C-alpha positions, 0 to 999 in steps of 0.5 A: 438933462443928461449930466456931463463933466468938463475938466479944466487944467488951471496951472501951467507946470514948468521945470520938467523934462520935455518929451520929444514932440510930434514924433514916433518912437518904436516900442517892443514888437507885438509878441503875436505874429505879424497880422492884419485886421486885429482888434485893439483897445486900451484900459488904464496904462495897458494896451490890448491887441488880438485876433487877426490874419497873418496871410495864412492863418486866422488868430484868436490870441490876445496880448497885453502891453504894459506902458510902464515896462514896455513888455507884452504878456499873453492873456486868455484867447478871445472867447469867440474863436479865430477871426479878423476885421472884428470891433474892439473897445473898452468901457471902464476896466472891461474890454469888448470884442464882436463881429468879424469873419473867420477862415471859412468866411463865416460872418459874426454878430457875437459880442464878448466881454473881457474882464482884466481882473479875472482874465476871462471872456464872457459872451454877452447879448449878440450885436443887434445890427446883424452879422458884419465885418469892417465895422467901427467901434468906440465907447463914450462914458459907460456906453459902447457903440458899433456901426457901419460895416459890410456883410459879404454873404449878402453884399450889403453895406451898412450905415446903422449905428447901435448903442450897447448898455453894459448894465442892461446888456442890450442894444439900442439903435441910434440915428444912422451914421451921416454920409451913407453906407461904408466899411473899413471906416475910422471911428473914435470918441472925444468927450460925449462926441463920436467921430466916424469918417473915411471908408469904402462904400462898394464903389468909392473911397471916402474922405468925409468926416462926421460927428455924433452928439450922444445927448441929441443923437444927431450927426453933423458933417465936419471938415473932410479928412485932409489926407484924401480918400481912403479906407482901412486907416487907423484912428484914435484920440488924445485929449480933445484932438483926433488922429487918423493915419495910414490906410489904402486909397484904392491904389496905394497904401499910406503912412501919412498922419493927421491931427483933427482939432475939434475946436477949429474943425481943421486938420493939420498934417503931422509927422508921418507914422514911424513904420512903413506904409500899411493898412488894417493896423491897430490904433489906440491911445494911453494917456497923452500917447498914441499907438499904432501897430501891426497891419499889412502892405501887399504880402507883408504882415507887420508886428512892429508897434509905435508910440506917438508923442503929440506936440500939444494936448487939448485938455480943456474948453479953453486950455491947451498944455504941452506934453512936458506938463505933469498932469493931463485929464481927459476926456473933456467933457465926460458924463461919468468918469475921467482919466488922469495921466501923469508923465512923471508919475511917482507912487503913493499919491492920491487925488482929492476932490472938494466942493466949492465950500472946501468939503472933501467929496471924493478921494482915490489912491493913484497907483499908476501913471494913468487912472480912471476916476468915477465921479458919476455919483456927484451932483451937478456943480463946480468941484476942485481937485488936487494931486501933489499940490497941483490943482484944477477945476471940475465942472459937472452939469 
């Protein structure tokens, strides 16, 4: 049976400063020029944005944002050249970017790995689904996924869905995305589940929403996105909740913002996105915060960048804790790694994991507010963790 990990917070922590909840805070503008159709992903406490189109020129520049300092640093240009409408996601400490179109409207299926340590792009095996733009991408554990999209050279819409194995450097086709053909959909992952919804199928703007189970390779339809039909929206996940906002409905751009509760299978409208109406923005999450930046509305190309603070984080199967808590751990469940985030981080800490007999089975220094912990080597069972006197339980099956 495929291993999975469920992480439960056991303590409700009090006496700490409370961040503004269900609110947007503008951060330092993206240091590249304003643009649409860029790629974005996060690794640890860093966010990355690159490529895209500014109304005149296509780009391949690539920038890193540091959550702790609120500063942007330019990194090595994307190895595949200038383009927009590509796909980006991260696995561990590596970033992955592929597909998209360039200024000559060439459509791509190349696929590249970015090493944060060396600041080098390396070509990997081409995406096996063929050339396309406007696809979705996300990662679950140590696997990456790309699906849907559109090839304008053949006027073909897609609903195929592919898994990338970082070790074997190959692609395996999975079950087609539920709901049919589409481009410019939203995709994100929560635990061992992937979610895809909205988009445009060539004639109709969509609002359906689907869940994919990594273990069973089955798609299940969930509650329709409550914001109505649209495409080119932005989505990300925080803990066990998903978020979708902005986008285009065929007539107008939007700035509304919605939260999806995986437990209740229900959507709740939250505070509107802090910037102006737009589509083709970038979105990702870092720890307990979400981020949206760049995008376009008519002839305006934006470089603003905003942070979202949710009013609660779904942190475990039966647990919710508010954003004034010191520690959050996610995703839940997970197959190989989890992320630990501390809102009020102090240096010189470590996480210690013990088994039910009290034997220490793993420890790792915590050097930043957000760290990735790899427990893929542990066998199934119940484990406990401790960080600075705060304790929780880890269930691995």
